[in-house]
C-alpha positions in Angstrom: 22.2 61.1 5.2 23.7 64.8 5.5 27.5 66.0 5.5 29.0 65.9 9.0 29.4 68.2 11.1 31.6 67.9 13.4 29.7 69.4 17.4 26.4 67.2 15.9 28.4 63.9 15.4 30.3 64.4 18.5 27.3 64.5 20.1 25.9 61.7 19.2 29.1 59.8 19.9 28.7 61.0 23.2 25.1 59.2 23.5 26.6 55.6 22.9 29.6 56.3 25.4 30.0 53.7 28.6 27.2 51.2 27.2 27.4 48.0 25.9 26.8 49.1 21.8 26.6 46.8 18.2 29.4 48.1 15.7 29.4 47.6 12.2 32.5 48.8 10.8 33.9 48.3 6.5 36.1 49.5 4.3 36.4 49.3 1.0 38.1 50.4 -2.5 35.3 49.3 -4.2 34.9 45.5 -5.6 34.6 46.9 -8.5 38.3 48.5 -8.7 40.2 46.3 -10.7 36.8 45.9 -12.7 37.8 49.3 -14.2 42.0 49.0 -13.5 43.7 46.2 -13.0 46.8 48.1 -11.4 44.6 49.0 -8.5 44.7 46.2 -5.2 41.1 45.6 -4.5 41.4 45.8 -0.3 38.6 45.6 2.2 37.6 44.6 6.2 33.7 43.7 7.1 33.0 42.8 10.6 28.9 43.3 11.7 27.1 42.9 14.7 30.5 43.5 17.2 29.6 44.0 21.3 31.8 47.2 21.8 31.2 49.8 24.9 34.0 53.4 24.6 34.6 55.0 26.7 35.4 57.9 24.7 34.8 58.8 21.2 36.2 61.5 19.2 35.5 62.9 16.2 38.2 65.1 14.0 40.1 65.8 11.7 40.0 68.6 8.6 37.1 66.3 6.3 37.6 63.5 5.7 37.1 62.9 9.6 38.3 60.5 11.9 36.4 58.2 14.3 38.1 57.0 16.7 35.9 55.3 20.1 38.8 54.1 23.2 37.4 50.9 24.3 36.8 50.5 28.5 39.3 47.7 27.7 42.1 50.5 26.7 42.1 49.4 22.4 40.4 51.2 19.9 38.7 51.6 16.8 38.6 53.8 14.5 37.5 54.9 11.1 39.3 56.9 9.0 37.6 59.6 5.6 33.7 60.2 7.9 32.7 62.2 5.7 28.4 62.3 6.5 26.5 61.4 8.7 22.8 60.6 10.1 20.8 59.2 13.5 18.5 57.4 11.3 15.0 56.4 12.4 15.8 53.1 14.7 18.3 55.6 16.8 21.3 54.2 15.1 24.4 56.0 14.5 25.4 55.6 10.8 28.3 57.1 9.5 29.5 56.7 5.6 32.8 57.9 4.3 32.2 58.4 0.4 34.8 59.1 -2.5 34.2 62.0 -5.3 32.1 59.5 -7.3 30.1 58.9 -4.0 31.5 55.5 -3.8 31.7 53.7 -0.4 34.9 53.7 0.8 34.2 53.5 4.5 31.6 52.5 6.8 31.6 52.5 11.3 27.7 52.1 12.2 26.7 52.4 15.8 23.8 50.6 17.7 22.0 49.8 20.8 20.2 46.7 19.0 22.4 43.9 16.1 22.0 45.0 12.8 20.2 42.8 10.5 21.9 40.7 8.2 
């Protein structure tokens, strides 16, 4: 993965607009968080292989970035904290937000085919 380049990432996001696509969205402060400090509340969210169609996708903000997808039905989904991205060999757009120690804090992935389990 490479550090976000706004123009390149925006082009990739635009290339999926108007299509039925699968998303994977995951947030975590790490299952390990409460192991190191019992005062840290462990929270996260996970969805995988949800089919959406977005009419507008936007990457914005200073690093770390926000990636928002305006869905065809008028709703929104977004990931805050994106720092890295890549278009992989299977044509999937993988975006991740890594914390200051390089651990995953958020992931947003877009694919025209379902993600493996």
